[in-house]
Every structure is written in structure tokens, then in C-alpha cells.
Steps between C-alpha positions, in 0.01 A plus 500: 500500500462859619863568410449354151188708445686808620788427264264464202324828583836669554621397155175627351554837668856522368428402141184712483710809574309598813547879537565490875756219470677693224496823701650337807769329290603819322508694827721235659740511207516880512550522878761226526677609180518860622630389839770289338613784273513749787697255715743438213558873448669535837580135569728442201726801575536376859575148371762645264678675787487186716622284214784719379622707792682407818413732787467487874169350606440327166451159663250646747299668224490178298393305808215744565367472147534121503308485826223726372422258217299295745312788663143390584258683272245526782748684721601735219139562407410578862782752540407667172138515617613689810709736288223571246216510755297816452449547874844454657738404221788738420414474129125485547458847352597359160180297485675190365333240722274259308631608160697315233788743561534382860517138382765590241712673764463207738585239239798707379637500855430127529683393183789747506719272719453219248622717215793634700614160629463301178634775276800558728578127493477498120737794475748344742499182291634686195871445435690804643728488198218640287512830686880499498508431127255781434718744697810378318328584171439855621154467655405728786388369840134541397558327165678211669209465744257499207698219338466292816126576519459384143662168586271466804187594307346151511537485878357851541205411278442186708496718812228712342292194412535358850395836642193519276395148601533594866298818446212352304462210744511695827192562715595675824590840356204500262256427781630757749554799271269409211205333663238323294350790306339354188597685186772695679753288693383143447787279376528133416615407852250714690232396253562134577462561873189714453329241279583218740350700786191558283487127411544576130736207447479513119620861484774431756622204295498710182713768664737238642540336159582836340752582775678165465494524121659845507780392734564175314476665157747775583753254641458268202557788258814602690638146489431473127674833433806396704510162327487664157786733592716206606 
């Protein structure tokens, strides 16, 4: 009965446009979206090299990135806390600890292996003849690579979506380097934990519903777009 009452109150909070719920949601979207974009900016070029080039140590590099996909967020968050610590951390002088920027950096590091691994696999799956045909028609090496990237665009986009889902749903990094500062670093995940600890079940349920809706909605939209293209 308590769960049902909490669910009803949670829905009331959502549909009434509660300012705090809206603020936390928008901050989560901004932080996780920024982290995904930053990770993509350097992850996609690495994926392109891994997918198109043969070089010594390529298998080892791919193995490392594949292994890092499963890195525990608590461990990563703890190490980043030590790095950003104002007392002993090597980057403590930057004053990033317990700021949204620290969370963005942490989440970007967390999701980068996902982008690299999935995007590299998508690029490798493209028919090699596409690049060869482009070169035959007079394309440069860069233009031929761009042609392959264009064919792998759906897979690369999927890598970005998977990375965003991982970022917006993670807790360890957000707790260690962001804390629970209301109005500053509170996200959907940290908000859920904070409200549970405060016995505000209705607010926790509301935040959980929004988090699940965002993840489900984004994936549904992606599937519909891909289906329409086919």
C-alpha cells in the first residue's frame, strides 16, 4: 500500500511540473549529454583508426577498450576523487571536486570505451570494397575513410546512445566527485539515493520513473528511426 501511495504521489509531482524534479532532470540531461559528446569527440577518431588501420598493437588496444567497458563506476569515481581532492590530489588546485564539471569528466571517461568499441565494430563491419571503390573513383585516403564512416553511421549513432544511457544511469562517479549538493550537483541517480535515505519514497519514485522513461524513450525513438530508414 505504501508503494502504491508513493507511486500516486510521484505521478502527481511529475505532472504538476515540480520545479526541483524539473531542475534535477534537466541537469542530468545536460551532464550526461555533455559527457557523451566529449567522449565521442575523441572516441570516434580512435574507433576510426582501429576500424580502418592495421598496425602493431591494434589487437591489444582493442582488448583494452573492450575490457574498460565494464569498469566499476565506484572504482572510477574513487580514483577521480583522489585526483580532484583539494588536499592531496594532483588536480585539486583546479577546484573541480563536487562540481558538475567533475561529473562530466568522470562520465566521459566512463563511456568513452563504449563509443570506441561499438563504433570500431560498426566500422569494421562495413564492406571493404566501399573504400576501394572510392579510391578507384579518385577519392583520397581521407575521403575513402569518410565514405566508410557514412556507411557505419547507424552503428556509430547506436554507440552514442548506448554511451548516453550508461552515463545517465550511473551512480558511482556522480557520488564520489559530485556529492549530493542540492541545486548544484544533484542528478536523477544521486537524487534517488538521497530521497530514499531521507525516506521520501514518493520523490524517489518520481525520479526513478523519469530516469526509466528517458532511457526507454530514447531507445524507442532510435528503433523507430532505424525502422523507418529500412
